[in-house]
SEVO-882315 format. One line per 10 residues: their letters; for each residue x, y, z of N, C-alpha, C, CB. Coordinates in pm, whole numbers, always signed. Atoms other than C-alpha are relative to their C-alpha. Glycine has a CB too. Layout:
! residues N
A	X/Y/Z/X/Y/Z/X/Y/Z/X/Y/Z; ...
This chain:
! residues 222
MTPTPAQRTS	-141/+39/+9/+1460/+30424/-25963/+15/-141/+53/+92/+98/+78; -16/+140/-40/+1552/+30055/-25946/+111/-13/+103/+29/-88/-121; -104/+12/-102/+1739/+29966/-25621/+113/-90/-47/-58/-53/+132; -118/+80/+32/+2089/+29829/-25656/-1/-127/+84/+131/+81/+24; -8/+121/-83/+2174/+29478/-25523/+41/+29/+143/+99/-98/-61; -44/-33/-137/+2348/+29637/-25225/-114/+59/+80/+119/+97/-3; +113/-59/-69/+2038/+29841/-25142/-104/-105/+36/-64/+109/-87; +96/+106/-27/+1815/+29534/-25173/+46/-86/+118/-20/-88/-125; -54/+79/-111/+2044/+29342/-24935/-17/+73/+131/+148/-33/-24; +14/-80/-122/+2037/+29626/-24680/-144/+3/+46/+51/+143/-23
TARKTRNKAS	+143/-4/-36/+1657/+29648/-24694/-45/-132/+59/-85/+33/-122; +37/+132/-52/+1619/+29273/-24643/+53/-22/+140/+51/-110/-92; -60/+17/-133/+1856/+29283/-24344/-80/+77/+104/+148/+46/-1; +79/-81/-93/+1656/+29566/-24181/-134/-65/+31/-21/+140/-56; +129/+66/-20/+1332/+29374/-24234/+12/-117/+95/-57/-48/-135; -22/+115/-90/+1475/+29064/-24067/+23/+46/+143/+119/-84/-48; -27/-51/-136/+1601/+29269/-23772/-127/+47/+68/+101/+116/-5; +126/-45/-58/+1261/+29428/-23721/-86/-118/+43/-77/+87/-99; +81/+117/-32/+1095/+29089/-23730/+52/-71/+123/-3/-96/-118; -57/+70/-117/+1335/+28941/-23475/-20/+78/+126/+147/-26/-21
NAPSEAADDG	+16/-83/-120/+1293/+29237/-23240/-146/+23/+36/+67/+133/-19; +142/-23/-28/+914/+29249/-23264/-50/-98/+104/-83/-13/-129; +54/+91/-101/+729/+29106/-22961/-96/-99/-62/-69/+78/+111; +92/+101/+49/+536/+28787/-23017/-141/+34/+40/+39/-138/+51; +140/-23/-36/+157/+28775/-23005/-26/-38/+144/-92/-79/-92; +19/+43/-139/+179/+28586/-22673/+44/+107/+95/+75/-129/+28; -48/-107/-88/+384/+28870/-22526/-94/+118/-6/+143/+43/-40; +90/-114/+12/+144/+29131/-22667/-125/-16/+83/-38/+21/-145; +127/+16/-73/-162/+28978/-22505/+21/-22/+149/-78/-115/-58; -28/+11/-144/+13/+28951/-22168/-21/-138/+58/-85/+96/+73
AVPQPRAARL	+25/+135/-51/-41/+28576/-22145/+119/-51/+79/-32/-95/-116; -104/+60/-84/+154/+28402/-21870/-20/-151/-1/-5/+57/+147; +16/+147/+3/+222/+28029/-21914/-39/-53/+137/+129/-68/-48; +45/+57/-126/+39/+27832/-21647/+75/-129/+30/-151/-26/-5; -68/+125/-35/+215/+27553/-21455/-85/-119/-38/+33/-5/+150; +74/+120/+36/+123/+27209/-21571/-64/-62/+123/+92/-101/-69; +74/+60/-112/-127/+27019/-21359/+86/-99/+77/-127/-70/-51; -85/+98/-68/+129/+26748/-21284/+95/+68/+96/+78/-82/-102; -91/-73/-89/+370/+27002/-21139/-73/+51/+122/+65/+117/-75; +77/-51/-114/+100/+27157/-20923/-34/-112/+98/-129/+67/-50
RKEAAIFAEA	+30/+112/-88/+4/+26815/-20790/+122/-41/+81/-51/-120/-82; -121/+37/-72/+364/+26735/-20700/+35/+103/+107/+117/-16/-98; -28/-105/-98/+413/+27071/-20530/-95/-12/+119/-13/+139/-64; +98/+14/-108/+94/+27015/-20331/+33/-120/+88/-142/-14/-57; -35/+120/-77/+205/+26664/-20228/+121/+27/+89/+28/-118/-94; -120/-34/-79/+546/+26792/-20115/-39/+92/+115/+107/+68/-89; +40/-98/-100/+387/+27083/-19930/-75/-65/+115/-86/+109/-65; +80/+66/-104/+135/+26867/-19744/+87/-88/+88/-113/-82/-63; -87/+88/-77/+399/+26617/-19639/+98/+80/+84/+76/-97/-92; -92/-86/-76/+639/+26892/-19534/-69/+58/+122/+54/+112/-89
EAQFAQFGFE	+74/-57/-113/+372/+27053/-19315/-18/-104/+110/-137/+53/-47; +20/+106/-99/+300/+26721/-19145/+129/-34/+72/-56/-125/-67; -126/+39/-62/+666/+26640/-19083/+62/+113/+81/+98/-47/-106; -47/-112/-81/+762/+26988/-18966/-80/+11/+129/-9/+131/-80; +83/-3/-121/+470/+26970/-18723/+45/-107/+98/-148/-21/-35; -37/+111/-88/+586/+26635/-18586/+144/+8/+50/-21/-131/-73; -142/+7/-34/+964/+26676/-18589/+68/+135/+14/+72/-81/-103; -64/-131/-2/+1028/+27050/-18611/+92/+17/-119/+77/+19/+130; -88/-27/+113/+1264/+27214/-18856/+124/-88/+4/+41/+147/-2; -124/+76/-10/+1574/+27040/-18725/-22/-148/-19/+65/+25/+135
GASLENIAAA	+22/+144/+6/+1418/+26695/-18699/-49/-51/-133/-97/-38/+104; +50/+41/+132/+1250/+26687/-19039/+114/-1/-101/-115/+94/-48; -104/+7/+103/+1459/+26591/-19340/-63/+2/-138/+87/-127/+18; +50/-1/+136/+1420/+26652/-19710/-12/-141/-56/+91/+84/-88; +6/+138/+49/+1492/+26285/-19773/-133/-66/+39/+117/-82/+56; +124/+62/-47/+1196/+26172/-19560/-123/+67/-62/-8/+8/+152; +112/-71/+63/+965/+26441/-19699/-15/-45/-144/+20/+152/+8; +4/+42/+140/+1059/+26347/-20054/-50/-142/-14/+138/+13/-62; +41/+140/+8/+1018/+25976/-19992/-150/-15/+24/+78/-86/+102; +143/+8/-29/+673/+26025/-19840/-84/+57/-114/-31/+74/+130
AGLSRHNLLY	+72/-59/+113/+575/+26236/-20142/+25/-77/-130/+42/+145/-17; -26/+82/+118/+704/+25966/-20381/+104/+57/-94/-125/-20/-75; -104/-62/+80/+1007/+26162/-20499/+137/-29/+59/-22/+152/-11; -136/+2/-54/+1383/+26159/-20463/+31/+137/+57/+104/-41/-109; -41/-129/-55/+1558/+26432/-20267/+37/+96/-112/+118/-17/+98; -40/-84/+113/+1703/+26560/-20594/-122/+58/-70/+84/-81/-99; +121/-49/+65/+1357/+26586/-20750/-73/+103/+85/-94/-115/-32; +64/-97/-88/+1219/+26765/-20445/+68/+137/-13/+5/-48/+147; -74/-127/+10/+1493/+27028/-20476/-27/+73/-130/+149/-25/+13; +42/-66/+124/+1368/+27098/-20827/-119/+93/+27/-37/-104/-107
YYPSKEALYR	+119/-79/-32/+1045/+27230/-20673/+26/+102/+111/-114/-93/+41; -34/-88/-112/+1185/+27381/-20352/+152/-8/+18/-78/-40/+134; -147/+5/+7/+1556/+27480/-20352/+71/-41/+129/+50/+132/-41; -66/+36/-125/+1624/+27407/-19984/-106/-33/+106/+93/+115/+50; +93/+30/-109/+1469/+27283/-19660/-53/+129/+61/+68/-88/+108; +45/-126/-59/+1456/+27637/-19527/-103/+68/-90/+119/+94/+24; +98/-60/+92/+1273/+27758/-19841/-134/-71/+13/+51/-7/-145; +124/+76/-17/+1018/+27480/-19799/-66/+31/+133/+27/-150/-11; +49/-33/-135/+983/+27555/-19427/-65/+138/+0/+114/-5/+103; +55/-135/+7/+929/+27925/-19496/-131/+1/-80/+102/+97/-63
KVLDDVLSEW	+121/+6/+81/+672/+27840/-19761/-117/-50/+83/+22/-91/-122; +106/+52/-87/+475/+27634/-19509/-44/+107/+99/+49/-126/+76; +32/-102/-99/+494/+27907/-19245/-74/+118/-63/+126/+49/+69; +67/-112/+67/+397/+28180/-19492/-145/-34/-32/+75/+36/-129; +135/+41/+35/+94/+27983/-19605/-89/-11/+124/+3/-133/-75; +75/+10/-125/-14/+27906/-19248/-37/+139/+51/+82/-77/+108; +25/-134/-50/+21/+28270/-19147/-102/+73/-87/+131/+79/+7; +96/-67/+89/-168/+28394/-19453/-142/-46/+28/+36/-27/-147; +134/+51/-28/-461/+28166/-19379/-48/+48/+137/-3/-154/-6; +37/-45/-134/-458/+28257/-19010/-46/+146/-4/+118/-17/+98
LSRMAGIVGG	+35/-142/+2/-460/+28631/-19078/-129/+24/-78/+114/+81/-62; +123/-19/+77/-735/+28599/-19339/-123/-40/+82/+5/-81/-130; +113/+44/-83/-956/+28413/-19090/-19/+91/+121/+22/-144/+46; +5/-76/-124/-875/+28649/-18804/-27/+148/-21/+128/-17/+75; +19/-142/+32/-979/+28974/-18970/-135/+54/+45/+16/+20/-149; +137/-37/-33/-1322/+28992/-18806/-17/+109/+105/-71/-119/+44; +16/-100/-107/-1251/+29233/-18519/+2/+141/-56/+111/-16/+104; -14/-136/+54/-1141/+29538/-18718/-129/+40/-71/+121/+9/-98; +122/-51/+61/-1441/+29745/-18815/-128/-46/+67/-4/-40/-141; +119/+49/-68/-1676/+29563/-18580/-65/+107/+86/+35/-119/+85
TDPEGALREY	+73/-95/-83/-1945/+29751/-18392/-54/-65/+127/-114/+62/-79; +52/+73/-116/-2053/+29481/-18146/+114/-84/+59/-122/-92/-40; -115/+71/-56/-1765/+29369/-17918/-28/-147/+27/+43/+66/+127; +29/+139/-33/-1936/+29052/-17797/-11/-85/-125/-128/-11/+83; +16/+75/+124/-2037/+28940/-18144/+130/-18/-74/-100/+68/-89; -127/+7/+71/-1699/+29022/-18293/+95/-99/+66/+66/+138/-7; -89/+92/-71/-1510/+28833/-18022/-48/-144/-13/+9/+39/+148; +52/+136/+19/-1740/+28532/-18051/+43/-55/-136/-154/-2/+12; -37/+44/+134/-1676/+28515/-18424/+150/-22/-11/-45/+103/-104; -146/+11/+6/-1303/+28569/-18379/+46/-130/+67/+67/+122/+68
IAAKLRFSRE	-40/+121/-74/-1268/+28292/-18119/-45/-125/-74/-59/+1/+142; +49/+115/+76/-1483/+28055/-18326/+89/-25/-122/-145/+22/-43; -86/+14/+116/-1266/+28123/-18631/+136/-56/+38/+17/+135/-71; -131/+50/-45/-947/+28062/-18434/-8/-147/+37/+52/+82/+119; +18/+142/-33/-1082/+27732/-18301/-15/-85/-125/-123/-19/+90; +13/+74/+126/-1183/+27625/-18651/+135/-17/-67/-97/+71/-95; -134/+8/+59/-832/+27704/-18773/+84/-105/+72/+71/+137/+6; -75/+99/-77/-679/+27498/-18490/-47/-141/-31/-15/+27/+149; +54/+131/+30/-909/+27210/-18577/+32/-42/-142/-150/-2/+22; -9/+37/+142/-891/+27222/-18956/+143/-1/-53/-83/+94/-81
RSAGSQVFAR	-139/-1/+44/-521/+27294/-18988/+92/-15/+120/+33/+130/-77; -76/+20/-123/-375/+27153/-18671/+148/-17/-26/-53/-121/+73; -143/+18/+28/-46/+27049/-18834/+67/+134/-28/+20/-95/-121; -57/-131/+27/+14/+27397/-18970/+9/+85/+125/-82/+72/-105; -1/-73/-126/-78/+27547/-18635/+117/-44/+88/-132/-20/+74; -111/+53/-79/+177/+27320/-18469/+135/+43/-55/-8/-152/+6; -125/-48/+59/+450/+27418/-18715/+28/+142/+46/-6/-6/-155; -16/-140/-41/+390/+27783/-18633/+36/+8/+148/-128/+79/-29; -26/-3/-144/+383/+27715/-18258/+142/-45/+31/-101/-89/+74; -137/+47/-21/+711/+27520/-18274/+101/+111/-32/+28/-124/-87
EVMAGAPRFR	-90/-107/+38/+879/+27807/-18454/+1/+111/+105/-39/+57/-137; +9/-107/-100/+755/+28063/-18202/+64/-44/+131/-146/+40/+24; -56/+49/-127/+849/+27848/-17902/+152/-11/-5/-61/-136/+35; -145/+5/+15/+1200/+27818/-18043/+61/+140/-7/+37/-79/-125; -50/-137/+7/+1227/+28198/-18048/-14/+62/-138/+143/+3/+41; +23/-48/+138/+1118/+28241/-18413/+130/+32/-73/-88/+124/+2; -128/-31/+64/+1475/+28213/-18549/-8/+15/-152/+98/-107/+33; +10/-4/+147/+1357/+28171/-18909/-123/+74/-48/-1/-141/-55; +124/-64/+44/+1032/+28367/-18909/-28/+129/+75/-115/-95/+18; +20/-123/-77/+1081/+28669/-18684/-37/+117/-91/+126/+34/+79
DAIEARVLPA	+25/-113/+90/+1084/+28910/-18979/-145/+2/-47/+94/-6/-119; +138/+7/+48/+748/+28787/-19106/-99/+32/+111/-30/-139/-57; +88/-30/-114/+589/+28804/-18760/-5/+150/+25/+46/-75/+127; -5/-145/-22/+706/+29162/-18717/-70/+75/-113/+145/+47/+12; +54/-72/+115/+600/+29261/-19068/-149/-23/-21/+74/-40/-124; +138/+34/+34/+261/+29087/-19080/-92/-15/+121/-1/-127/-78; +86/+21/-116/+133/+28993/-18734/-13/+129/+82/+55/-113/+88; +4/-122/-82/+226/+29314/-18553/-100/+103/-53/+138/+63/+6; +101/-94/+49/+22/+29541/-18785/-143/-48/+24/+20/+25/-149; +135/+54/-24/-279/+29308/-18752/-37/+15/+147/-8/-148/-43
LNADVKTFER	+27/-16/-143/-248/+29311/-18373/-27/+145/+33/+118/-52/+83; +21/-143/-27/-217/+29690/-18366/-137/+46/-48/+110/+83/-68; +133/-37/+52/-532/+29721/-18578/-109/-50/+94/-21/-58/-141; +99/+53/-95/-724/+29496/-18336/-1/+83/+128/+31/-147/+32; -9/-80/-123/-598/+29696/-18037/-71/+134/-20/+148/+22/+40; +66/-127/+27/-718/+30019/-18199/-152/-16/+2/+45/+57/-135; +144/+26/-4/-1062/+29863/-18241/-49/-11/+144/-34/-128/-77; +35/+10/-142/-1071/+29767/-17872/-1/+138/+66/+98/-92/+73; -6/-134/-58/-967/+30121/-17780/-119/+85/-43/+132/+70/-39; +119/-72/+47/-1248/+30261/-17994/-123/-44/+78/-22/-22/-151
WARQGLIRKL	+112/+50/-78/-1496/+30037/-17818/+3/+53/+143/+0/-153/+2; -13/-51/-137/-1359/+30150/-17482/-44/+147/+7/+146/-14/+50; +41/-142/+2/-1405/+30517/-17576/-150/+14/-13/+68/+74/-115; +146/-3/+15/-1763/+30437/-17671/-72/-56/+121/-40/-79/-124; +60/+55/-121/-1819/+30280/-17330/-54/-140/-16/-109/+89/+45; +51/+134/+26/-1881/+29934/-17476/+76/-109/+75/+5/-28/-148; -82/+99/-72/-1597/+29754/-17295/+85/+73/+103/+89/-82/-98; -90/-54/-101/-1368/+29803/-16997/+136/+29/-62/+15/-97/+119; -136/-26/+42/-1023/+29950/-17040/+94/-100/+66/+42/+145/+35; -102/+91/-52/-742/+29698/-17001/+109/-12/-104/-61/-141/+34
DYRHLMFTIW	-110/+19/+94/-427/+29578/-17175/-49/-95/-110/+129/-56/+72; +62/+81/+105/-577/+29459/-17502/+98/-92/-71/-66/+90/-101; -99/+91/+59/-253/+29310/-17629/+2/-132/+76/+140/+65/+1; -2/+123/-80/-251/+29065/-17341/-133/-75/-11/+30/+33/+147; +127/+67/+27/-619/+28996/-17402/+11/-86/-125/-115/+102/-16; -18/+76/+124/-531/+28889/-17757/+96/-117/+21/+52/+92/-111; -94/+110/-27/-235/+28682/-17632/-72/-115/+71/+119/+49/+85; +75/+103/-73/-471/+28499/-17396/-94/-77/-93/-80/+64/+116; +88/+65/+96/-719/+28428/-17674/+80/-92/-91/-77/+104/-84; -84/+83/+87/-443/+28303/-17902/+45/-127/+70/+122/+79/-48
SSTQAYADSG	-56/+117/-68/-293/+28074/-17641/-107/-103/+35/+72/+44/+127; +105/+95/-39/-621/+27923/-17524/-56/-75/-120/-113/+73/+73; +51/+68/+119/-743/+27848/-17875/+109/-85/-66/-55/+102/-101; -112/+76/+57/-400/+27733/-17993/+18/-132/+72/+129/+82/+8; -20/+122/-79/-396/+27475/-17716/-72/-120/-59/-46/+22/+143; +75/+112/+57/-655/+27265/-17899/+76/-65/-116/-136/+47/-48; -84/+61/+103/-404/+27213/-18179/+126/-59/+62/+37/+103/-107; -130/+42/-54/-85/+27186/-17974/-11/-108/+107/+72/+119/+58; +15/+94/-111/-219/+26985/-17680/-116/-96/-23/-19/+75/+131; +114/+86/+31/-485/+26782/-17859/+14/-140/+57/-19/-8/-147
AQFAILLGKP	-21/+136/-52/-327/+26451/-17756/-25/-6/+150/+143/-48/-32; +21/-4/-145/-325/+26550/-17389/-149/+16/+33/+80/+115/+62; +142/-20/-25/-684/+26672/-17405/-77/-129/-25/-54/+114/-89; +68/+126/+31/-791/+26345/-17565/+17/-100/+114/+54/-60/-130; -25/+91/-113/-626/+26147/-17283/-88/+38/+119/+149/+3/+40; +74/-48/-117/-792/+26361/-17016/-151/-13/-20/+36/+144/+29; +143/+16/+29/-1130/+26336/-17190/-38/-147/-19/-36/+78/-124; +27/+141/+21/-1094/+25960/-17230/-46/-30/-141/-102/-47/+97; +39/+15/+140/-1129/+25990/-17607/+123/-34/-84/-68/+128/-52; -113/+25/+89/-912/+25862/-17894/+54/+128/-61/-40/-96/-109
QPPQTTFSKK	-40/-133/+46/-905/+26222/-18013/-103/+100/+51/+12/+6/-158; +97/-98/-49/-1069/+26548/-17903/-125/-1/-87/+61/+141/+2; +123/+4/+80/-1436/+26528/-18011/-26/+132/-68/-119/-38/+86; +28/-122/+76/-1558/+26777/-18269/-82/+99/+83/-74/-34/-129; +83/-92/-78/-1806/+26917/-18018/+83/+85/+93/-104/-78/+81; -87/-80/-85/-1513/+27040/-17810/+23/+137/-62/+134/-70/+22; -29/-125/+69/-1455/+27305/-18074/-125/+87/-21/+64/-29/-133; +119/-71/+43/-1815/+27403/-18130/-102/+27/+111/-66/-76/-108; +97/-23/-106/-1984/+27412/-17789/-20/+148/+25/+44/-69/+128; +33/-139/-29/-2160/+27738/-17714/-45/+13/+144/-108/+52/-96
RR	+44/-25/-137/-2231/+27895/-17382/-152/-2/+4/+54/+136/+53; +146/+10/-13/-2581/+27811/-17269/-56/+121/+78/-40/-133/+71
C-alpha cells in the first residue's frame, strides 16, 4: 500500500526526532574533552604564584590583583580560572594537604616502629624542604585558628591521625614501644619538622648561612 503524503510527512518527522535525540559517538565512547595545554599552563602559573603570596602575606594580605599581575594576567582573567580568592586559597590548601597526607602514609601497616618513624620523619622533612611555601600557607591557616579550613582538617587529618595512633597502640600491645600519649607524640613530630619550613630564615641566621643548608634536612644519627 502506497503511503499518503501525510503519512510520509509523519514518518520523516519521527526519523528527524530520533536522530536529534540519539547520543553522539563522542558521548557513546565516554570521551571527556581535555583542557587545552594553554589553560593548564595558566592555571599552574596562577596556582604557583598564589601559593607563594599566601605563604608570604597570608589570606588577608594577599590580593588577587597582585597574584594575577605576577602571573601575567588581569584580575578579571584570573577570576575566569578561579571564581574568588577564597576558592583559590582553598585550592592551594587542598593540594598541600593531599600531598602531605600521601607522603605521610608510612606508619600505618608498619611492623618496625623505629624504621617506620625514621621514614615518616624523613618524609616530613622532605616535604618541608621541597614545598616550604605550601607548608607555610598551611601553618598560617592553622595558627589563625583554621577559619577557612577547619572542615577539611577534621574530615581528612583526623582519620589519618587516628589510624597512626592505632598503629602505635598495636606496637605497644606487641611490646615494641612504651605506652604514652601517641597523639602528642605526633604533634611533637609535626611541630619539630614543620619548623624547618616556618622558621627557615631564623635557622639560617643562627647557622650563619644565607639559607638552611640541604644537609640540615638529611643528617642521620651516627
